[in-house]
C-alpha positions in Angstrom: 80.5 110.2 66.0 81.7 106.7 66.2 84.7 107.8 68.2 82.4 109.2 70.8 80.7 105.8 71.2 84.0 104.0 71.5 85.3 106.4 74.1 83.7 104.2 76.8 86.1 101.4 75.8 89.0 103.8 76.5 87.8 104.1 80.1 87.5 100.4 80.3 91.1 100.0 79.1 92.3 102.6 81.6 90.3 101.4 84.7 90.8 97.7 84.4 94.6 97.8 84.2 94.7 100.4 86.9 92.5 98.3 89.2 94.7 95.3 88.4 97.9 97.1 89.3 96.4 98.5 92.5 95.1 95.1 93.5 98.5 93.4 92.8 100.8 96.0 94.3 98.9 98.1 96.9 101.8 98.5 99.3 104.3 99.5 96.7 102.0 102.0 95.0 100.9 103.6 98.3 104.6 103.8 99.3 105.5 105.4 95.9 102.7 107.9 96.2 103.5 108.7 99.8 107.1 109.4 98.8 106.0 111.4 95.8 103.6 113.6 97.7 105.6 113.5 101.0 102.5 112.6 103.0 101.0 109.3 104.3 98.8 107.5 101.8 97.1 104.4 103.0 95.8 101.5 101.0 92.3 102.5 102.0 92.9 106.0 100.5 94.0 104.3 97.3 90.8 102.4 97.1 88.7 105.4 97.7 90.6 107.3 95.0 90.1 104.4 92.6 86.4 104.4 93.2 86.2 108.2 92.7 88.1 107.9 89.4 85.7 105.1 88.4 82.7 107.2 89.2 84.0 110.1 87.2 84.8 107.9 84.2 81.3 106.4 84.3 79.7 109.8 84.5 81.6 111.0 81.5 81.0 107.8 79.6 77.2 108.0 80.2 77.1 111.6 79.2 78.8 110.8 75.9 76.6 107.9 75.2 73.4 109.9 75.9 74.6 112.7 73.5 75.4 110.1 70.9 72.0 108.5 71.3 70.2 111.8 70.8 72.1 112.6 67.6 
């Protein structure tokens, strides 16, 4: 059960470095993803994708914490 409670910290350790990298190198990352997907990816699209990933992580984290609190 303790691992479920600490899972929120895993999201923290994923989202904070990802946000730092996106903030430091937005042009390089958007260029890399554009080349990888063979389509245009703008810096704004990267920001929206980051916010979406953050929302999903928070939703999962809150669900895990609620289940841990009920048990």
